[in-house]
Structures are given as C-alpha cells and as structure tokens.
C-alpha positions in Angstrom: 175.7 121.1 -39.7 176.7 122.4 -36.3 179.6 121.1 -34.4 178.9 120.5 -30.7 181.6 121.5 -28.3 182.6 119.0 -25.7 181.6 120.0 -22.2 184.6 120.4 -19.9 184.6 120.7 -16.2 185.9 124.0 -14.9 189.3 122.4 -14.0 189.5 120.7 -17.4 188.8 124.1 -19.1 191.4 125.8 -17.0 194.0 123.1 -17.8 193.2 123.3 -21.5 193.5 127.1 -21.5 196.9 127.0 -19.7 198.2 124.3 -22.2 197.0 126.4 -25.1 198.6 129.5 -23.6 201.9 127.7 -23.2 201.8 126.5 -26.8 201.1 130.0 -28.0 204.0 131.3 -25.9 206.4 128.9 -27.3 205.2 129.2 -30.9 204.7 133.0 -31.2 206.0 134.7 -28.1 204.3 136.2 -25.1 202.4 138.9 -27.1 200.4 136.0 -28.6 199.1 134.9 -25.2 195.8 136.8 -25.2 192.4 135.7 -23.9 191.0 135.8 -27.5 193.8 133.6 -28.9 193.7 131.1 -26.1 189.9 130.9 -26.3 190.0 130.4 -30.1 192.6 127.6 -29.7 190.5 125.6 -27.3 187.2 126.3 -28.8 185.9 128.4 -25.9 184.6 131.9 -25.5 186.5 135.0 -24.3 183.9 135.2 -21.5 184.7 131.6 -20.4 188.3 132.5 -20.0 187.4 135.8 -18.2 185.5 133.6 -15.8 188.6 131.4 -15.0 191.3 134.0 -15.0 189.6 137.5 -14.6 191.9 139.2 -17.2 194.8 138.7 -19.5 197.1 139.5 -16.6 195.4 136.8 -14.6 196.0 134.3 -17.4 199.6 135.3 -17.6 200.0 134.9 -13.9 198.4 131.5 -13.9 200.6 130.5 -16.9 203.7 131.7 -15.0 202.6 129.7 -11.9 201.9 126.5 -14.0 205.2 126.8 -15.8 207.2 127.6 -12.6 205.8 124.5 -10.8 206.5 122.2 -13.7 210.0 123.6 -14.5 211.2 123.7 -10.8 210.0 120.2 -10.3 212.1 119.0 -13.2 215.1 121.1 -12.1 214.8 120.0 -8.5 214.9 116.3 -9.5 217.9 117.0 -11.7 219.6 118.9 -8.9 219.2 115.9 -6.6 220.7 113.6 -9.3 223.5 116.1 -9.9 224.4 115.9 -6.2 224.5 112.1 -6.3 226.5 112.0 -9.5 228.6 115.1 -8.9 227.6 116.5 -12.3 225.6 119.7 -12.5 225.3 119.6 -16.3 221.6 118.5 -16.4 220.7 121.3 -14.0 222.3 123.9 -16.3 220.7 122.5 -19.4 217.2 122.3 -17.9 217.5 125.8 -16.5 218.7 127.3 -19.8 216.0 125.4 -21.7 213.3 126.6 -19.3 214.1 130.2 -20.0 214.8 129.8 -23.7 213.0 126.9 -25.4 210.1 126.7 -22.9 209.5 130.5 -23.0 210.0 131.5 -19.3 212.5 134.2 -20.2 210.2 135.8 -22.8 207.2 135.6 -20.5 209.1 137.1 -17.6 210.4 140.0 -19.7 207.0 140.6 -21.3 205.3 140.8 -17.9 208.0 143.2 -16.6 207.7 145.4 -19.7 203.9 145.4 -19.6 203.9 146.4 -15.9 202.6 143.1 -14.7 205.4 142.6 -12.2 203.3 140.7 -9.7 202.7 138.0 -12.2 206.4 137.1 -11.7 205.6 136.2 -8.0 204.8 132.6 -8.8 208.1 132.1 -10.6 210.1 133.7 -7.8 208.2 131.8 -5.2 208.7 128.5 -7.0 212.4 129.1 -7.3 212.6 130.1 -3.6 210.7 126.9 -2.6 213.1 124.8 -4.7 216.2 126.4 -3.2 214.7 125.9 0.3 213.9 122.3 -0.4 217.4 121.6 -1.8 219.0 123.3 1.1 216.9 121.2 3.5 217.9 118.0 1.6 221.5 118.5 2.6 224.7 120.1 1.3 224.0 123.3 3.4 227.6 124.0 3.1 227.2 124.8 -0.6 226.3 128.3 -1.7 223.0 127.3 -3.3 221.4 130.7 -3.1 224.4 132.3 -4.8 224.5 129.5 -7.4 220.8 129.8 -8.1 221.0 133.6 -8.6 223.9 133.3 -10.9 222.4 130.4 -12.9 218.9 132.0 -13.3 220.3 135.4 -14.3 222.7 133.8 -16.8 219.9 131.6 -18.3 217.5 134.6 -18.5 220.1 136.8 -20.1 221.0 134.1 -22.6 217.3 133.5 -23.5 216.9 137.2 -24.2 220.2 138.1 -25.9 222.5 135.1 -25.9 222.2 134.3 -29.6 222.9 137.8 -31.0 225.5 138.5 -28.3 227.5 135.3 -29.0 227.3 136.0 -32.7 228.5 139.6 -32.3 231.4 138.4 -30.2 232.2 135.5 -32.6 231.5 132.9 -29.9 229.7 129.6 -30.2 226.0 129.8 -29.3 226.3 127.6 -26.2 229.0 129.7 -24.6 226.8 131.0 -21.8 225.7 127.5 -20.9 229.4 126.4 -20.8 230.3 129.3 -18.6 227.4 128.6 -16.2 228.5 124.9 -16.0 232.1 126.0 -15.3 230.9 128.3 -12.6 228.9 125.6 -10.9 231.8 123.1 -11.2 234.2 125.6 -9.6 231.7 126.5 -6.9 231.2 122.8 -5.9 234.7 121.5 -6.6 233.4 118.7 -8.9 234.5 117.4 -12.2 232.1 117.7 -15.2 
C-alpha cells in the first residue's frame, strides 16, 4: 500500500519547511536544522528543499528572516502598549523569550560559529526596522537605540549562558530579566 503525498504549492512547501525548521530548532537546537531533517519532517525530498533554499545556509537564513519578522512584530506591538501603559515588562519578557525559548539565540550563535554571518542580516535588519518604526511613532527623546542594544545583548547572553551563570553565582534564574527591566525603567523614568 503506497501513501500518496499531498501536493503543495511552492509557497505552501516553503512555509511548511520553515515551520518544521523552527520546530526542530526549538526541540533539538540549531545543529538539528538540516535539509535532510526538515525534508523528512514534512515528507518531502532533500532536492525539493534545495530547490526552495539552495543550501542549508539558505534554509538557515530564511528561518532567521521568518523568525525575525514574527518576533519583531510581537515585540513592536508590545513596545507600543508599553509606552501607553508605562510598563516595559512585556517587551523584556518577549525579547528574552525570543532569544531563549524560541531559539533565536541558539540560531544566531550557531550561524556565527559556522561562519554563516550573513544569515544574521535578516535578524539585524528586522531589529533595525523595528527601532526605526518605534522612533517614528514618537518618544524620540527616549534612547531607543541604546535601550535596544542593551536589551538584545542581555537577552542573547542570557539565552546562551544565563542559567549556568545564575546558578554559579547563586542567583535566581530570572535575574538577567529583572536587571533588564530595571534598566529600562531607569532609562524611561517609569514605574514597573
């Protein structure tokens, strides 16, 4: 008995591959995001994915772009709410979760270590667009570029070493998040 594969449009196949790649990233880390593993997960061939992405590096770059767009859209909406409510807590939580639980930190470090630095461009471009959009939306007197740099670097560092470092120092696991929130509160002179 043969199982017939459902025919997908090129766009549906690409979306399915990116979703599978993201799931593999979260479940098993960036080293698990291979063309072979993604193809197996969606019931396609390695050649099919080569057609869509060109290489494993192309898949990683497309994944980074997809994640960056999704994550920055969520963080941007949260940032606008935070301005209205004078509470940056949600922005800090979403940023730290993006780099930790959603795998952006692991993917970024993997791409850097494997020499695929240009695959980071979509992430950096998405963050830059978000900062420009937030600056244009008002509050130009606030140091949003400085705040963004500090928050992203803290979230990335926490995703990569936060657990072991906090444990080694005898601190609660969420200490970096708390420190990031305190820094934003001080920067903006709001209560949280």
